[in-house]
C-alpha positions as CSV (number, residue, x, y, z in Angstrom):
1,M,22.7,6.0,-7.6
2,Y,19.7,8.7,-8.1
3,I,20.1,12.1,-5.8
4,P,16.8,13.6,-5.1
5,K,16.5,17.3,-6.1
6,Q,14.3,20.2,-4.6
7,G,11.0,20.3,-6.1
8,D,11.1,16.5,-7.0
9,I,8.2,14.0,-6.5
10,V,9.4,10.9,-6.1
11,Y,8.3,7.3,-4.3
12,L,10.0,6.2,-1.0
13,S,9.2,3.8,1.9
14,F,7.7,5.7,5.0
15,D,8.1,2.5,7.3
16,P,8.6,2.3,10.2
17,S,6.1,4.7,11.3
18,V,4.7,5.5,14.5
19,G,1.8,6.4,16.0
20,H,-0.5,8.7,13.4
21,E,2.2,9.4,11.0
22,I,2.5,8.4,7.5
23,R,3.1,4.6,6.8
24,K,4.1,2.3,3.8
25,R,5.8,3.4,0.4
26,R,3.8,6.3,-1.4
27,P,5.1,9.7,-3.4
28,A,6.6,12.3,-1.3
29,L,7.8,15.9,-2.7
30,I,11.5,16.9,-1.8
31,V,11.9,20.3,0.1
32,S,15.5,20.1,1.2
33,K,18.4,21.9,-1.4
34,D,20.4,19.7,-3.7
35,E,23.3,20.6,-1.8
36,F,22.1,19.0,1.7
37,N,20.8,15.8,0.0
38,H,24.2,15.0,-1.6
39,L,26.1,16.0,0.9
40,T,24.4,13.8,3.5
41,G,22.8,11.1,2.1
42,F,19.2,12.5,3.9
43,C,16.6,14.5,2.2
44,L,13.8,16.4,3.7
45,A,10.4,14.8,2.4
46,C,6.6,15.8,2.6
47,P,4.7,12.7,1.9
48,I,1.5,13.0,-0.5
49,T,-1.6,11.5,0.4
50,S,-4.7,10.7,-1.7
51,T,-6.9,11.5,1.5
52,Q,-8.2,15.1,1.3
53,R,-8.8,16.9,4.6
54,P,-9.3,20.4,5.4
55,F,-6.5,21.4,7.1
56,G,-4.6,24.0,5.8
57,T,-1.1,22.3,6.3
58,Y,-2.5,20.4,3.3
59,V,-1.4,21.6,-0.1
60,N,-3.3,20.2,-3.5
61,I,-0.9,19.4,-6.1
62,V,-2.4,21.9,-8.6
63,S,-0.7,20.7,-12.0
64,P,-1.1,17.1,-11.0
65,G,1.1,14.7,-13.8
66,E,1.3,11.4,-12.7
67,V,1.0,12.2,-9.0
68,K,-2.3,13.6,-7.7
69,G,-3.3,14.3,-4.4
70,D,-2.3,16.5,-1.4
71,I,1.0,17.4,0.2
72,V,1.0,16.6,3.6
73,T,3.4,19.3,5.1
74,H,3.1,19.2,8.6
75,Q,4.6,15.4,8.2
76,L,7.7,17.0,6.9
77,R,10.5,14.1,8.0
78,S,14.4,14.0,7.6
79,M,14.8,10.6,5.7
80,D,18.4,8.4,4.6
81,Y,17.4,8.5,0.8
82,T,19.8,5.1,0.5
83,K,17.8,3.2,2.3
84,R,14.3,3.9,1.6
85,D,14.0,2.4,-2.1
86,I,14.1,6.5,-3.6
87,Q,12.3,6.8,-7.3
88,F,12.1,9.8,-9.4
89,V,8.3,10.0,-10.5
90,E,8.5,13.7,-11.8
91,H,9.1,17.5,-11.1
92,V,6.3,19.4,-8.7
93,D,4.5,22.6,-11.1
94,P,5.7,26.2,-9.8
95,T,2.6,26.8,-8.1
96,T,2.0,24.1,-5.8
97,W,6.3,24.4,-5.1
98,A,5.3,28.2,-3.8
99,K,2.1,27.0,-2.1
100,T,4.2,24.6,0.0
101,L,7.1,26.6,0.7
102,A,4.5,29.2,2.0
103,V,3.1,26.8,4.8
104,V,6.0,24.9,5.6
105,R,7.5,28.5,6.6
106,Q,4.3,28.9,8.9
107,F,5.6,26.3,11.2
108,I,9.7,26.4,10.9
């Protein structure tokens, strides 16, 4: 089984969701450390959306590869990746990674 690594962009299911939480299978950025992911079977993931919004918590992927869009940092979620049909896509570029961490650090 694939174990996500920090900085990986993956596809996984965000269902079930409630209220205004992002839904459905979509790309996400893994922000948790590799050791945490391996030991717990969980990961911390920020969903990625194609909907652009003028909020400071949305981080545009600077050097898009296969996945394009904005990382929705304020919807960071702890997820059991073993039950969410996770699939590796690519690794995020260093500039986007640095911007994402800077935003997340503002609210944790």
